[in-house]
Every structure is written in structure tokens, then in C-alpha cells.
C-alpha positions, 0 to 999 in steps of 0.5 A: 218082662217079654212081649208075650207075657205082656200080651198074656197079662193084658188079655187076662186083665181084660178078661178079669174085668168083664168076668169071663174069658174074652176071645183073643184075636191076633191082627197082623196087618190090614189084610187081617184087620179089615175082614174082622171089622166086616164080621163085627159090623155084620154080627148081632149086638154090640162088640167091644175091642180091647186092643193091646196098645193105643197104636193097635187101637188106632189101627182098629179105629181106622179100619172101622172108619174104612168099613163105615162102622159106627164107633161107639154105637156098633163097636167100642174101642179101648187102647192101652198106654193113654198115648198123646195121640189118643185124644186126637183120634176120631172118635177120641180113643178111650185108653187104659193108663198104666201106673208106670212108676209103680211098675218100674220100681217093682221091676227094679226091686225084683231085678235086684232080688234076682241078682241077690239069688232070690227066685224071680216071681214076676211083677206084682202091681197095686190094685190101683195100678191102672185106670181107664181114661174114658173118651168117645170111642166107648 
């Protein structure tokens, strides 16, 4: 599965959880991230960030800290992958933990099917293939 497909899948999954399409923001570097953070801080209401992965979420947390934005009071942040660094962030990072064993088995099965001449149909994951590890960033 390519990177773009993973981004699309994660965006679709997050939108499905909240029940409506979420805005999608591409962060390329701190020059992009810091102005976004200032906009979130200046805007009305509470904002949530569902980052592509924990690394990106940690970058968002750092930018929020630089801008003196209250996390989780003003902006909540969730990453994906439940990396070993997530509990050590400040505040500790909430993260979606993926069931990688199930995904790997499904990928292997579908790859063999494709080699055997069956058309590729993408990955099918169990409904319980991911869960949120809630920490203090949300």
C-alpha cells in the first residue's frame, strides 16, 4: 500500500469517526506549521488535530508549545502508531494503536492471491483493528 493510500485511508477513517469530512492540511515544514498553529490559537472554539503519525503529532505539539497554546485545553492532538516516544511527550501524546499483525496477515494473503491471478482488492481490516491510547494531549 503506497503512502498516498495510507494518508487517504487515515483521513477517511478519522472523518468516519467524527461523522463528517474533516479538513485536510499538509504540513511540509515549520514554515507551514507555525502559521497554522497561530491560526488555531486565534480562532474560535477548540480545535483537534489528527496527525498522520506520532512523529507529525510530536512536531505539532512542539509548534503548539512554541506558540504558547494550551494543549489539550485549546487544541487536542492525536497521533497514529502509538510510538515509544508518545508517553514521554509533554503533554503525553494520545495515539491510535494499529493492529499491525492483522494488517500484515491480510497483506500477505492478498499478495499471494494476486500472484495466483486474482485481482487486487485492497486491504480489509477488522472493525477492531485500531484503538485509541488516550493520554493527556486530548
